[in-house]
NUBA-662522 format. One record per residue (C-alpha): x, y, z. Coordinates in steps of 0.5 Angstrom, whole numbers, plus 500, padded with zeros to 3 digits. Layout:
N
XYZ...
END
This chain:
387
438300399441295404447290403442284403437288398444289394445282394438280392438285386445282384442275384436277380440280375444274374438270373436275367443275364447269366442264368446258369450262375443266377439259378445256382446263386438262388440256392444259397441262403444269405447270412450277414456275418460281420466277422468275415472280411468279404464273403464265404460259402459252405455249400448252403449259405452265402455269408457276407460282410455288409461293409464289403458288399456296400463298397463294391460296384454292382458289376463287381458284386455279381463277380464275387457272387459267381466266384462263390457259386463256382466253389459250390459247383466244383465241390470245393466245400466238400473236398478239403479233407485234411488239407491246410485251410488257407492253402486250400482256398488259394488252390480253389480260387485258382481253379475258379477264377479262370472260369469267370474272370473274362465274364465278370469283374473281380476285385483287384488282386484276385488269384490267377495263374495261366499254368493252373488253368483247367487243373482241379483244386487238388492238382493246384494244391499239390503244386503250391509251395509250402509256406513257413507259416503253414509248415508250423501248423500241426495236423489238428489245426489242418483238420479244423472245419474252417469256421471262425478264421478268415481264409480269403487270400484272393479277396473274392470270397472264402470257401468253408467246409460244408455246414460249418457256417450253419451250426459249427458242426463238423460234417461226416463223410456222408454229409460231404458226399450228399452236399457234393451230389446235390450240387452236381444235380443243381449244376445239371439243372442250371446248365439245362435251363441256361442252354434253353435261354442261350446263356451257356458259353462253350467253355462253361459247358465243358466245365459243367460236363466235367462236373457232371461226368467226372473222370477218375484222374491218374493222380487219384488212382496214384493216391489210391495205390499209395493209400494201400501201403500207408501205415497210419499212426493213431492218437487217443490224445487227439480224438477224432473230431468227426465222432465227438458230437455223437458221444463216440471217442475214437483215435485220430490219425496223426500221421500217414507213414508210407516208408520208402518210395522209389520213383523210376523215370524212363528218360529214353525220350518217351516221357513228355516235359508236361508229364514230368511236371505233373510227376513232380507235383504229385510227388510233392503232394505225397511228401507234403502229407505223408511220412516218407522218403523217395529215391528218384531214378532216371534210367534209359538203358542204364542209370543216368542219375538219382535224386533223394527227397524227404517228407516236406520237400517241395519238388520244383522240377525233376532233372531227367537225364538220358535219351537212349534205348529203354531197359527196365532192369537197371532200376530194379537192379539199383534198388537191390544194390542199394539194399532197399526194401521200398514200400513200392516202386512207381515207373513212368514209361511208355512200356516199350523196353526190356523187363526184368526176368524175375518179379520184384518183391514189392508193389510196382505201379507202371504209369504210361501216357501211351496206349498199352501195347505191352503188358508187364510181367508183374505189377499194376498198369495205369494208362493215362492217355488223354489226361
END
């Protein structure tokens, strides 16, 4: 039996035993690729190294096929953007494996961390440390499509950017959006069929619902807020690769400059430890991809402490101090006293406190994990209840 025959047999078995995964696997075209170590998918093809396929048991082969299928179902082939390729594969593996590790056999050394369960690849990526090797890579290499270089740290199969395995052509934003949309439709159809066969477990059903009916996460809105104040540095020396194939030469974005960010944290006891961890992860993500520095203020009725971070810093933990009542005035007074002109101030709080009497002369985003009972006199409010 050839390696391709073995893959065909594995997909047929999935159709019978795990119809959801099997029907989605049939949507990928099998492509022999001896240059890769394991498997890869770009949303349209399933590339495989025959030696890797031949060495796996049928049970393990079904597991890695499902691993690749879930990369497509979750849209990982269409959402990397300018993130570093290998780190994105690590994050995507951590997002996929909790969904399949108890259903299928996976190769030894597969990536799993209980702290990442139910988080998206983007959230996990922001929490992963920056390795010295990754830190050396410039933005041009980080923006490459992902073909031609193996990036499978978990040994279960790589995810590549849409179409990169087919014609080595960099997809447009429209191409990526269409591919992700097609997979959402495919996931909905596969889930409906699996339910008819009684093959869709409750945890997978919840995952399908998130794919089909995604909620805009508060970190996405935070990113949008930051993007409105970004100053982009464009370079003609490194043209935008997305348009070269069409004969159009446009400058590429070489850096994203924000300026100084001030992050104020309400330490009166109203912000949970889980929320603080997420704040640290999101701040790390901002420092990872943008030229900026950040002052963190811990405040209840008065300033209880401050910290300072620069671009490239990885924030493991925010050291919140305090526990008294809440007044928002000291944080704004501190900014004025330090003679700062921040690009923005982001305040994490339950909004139950004393607001400044005068409006700040810079953008302000109030982030709360409670139902809004008070409306700040200025700035935008982001409610993250139920995240």
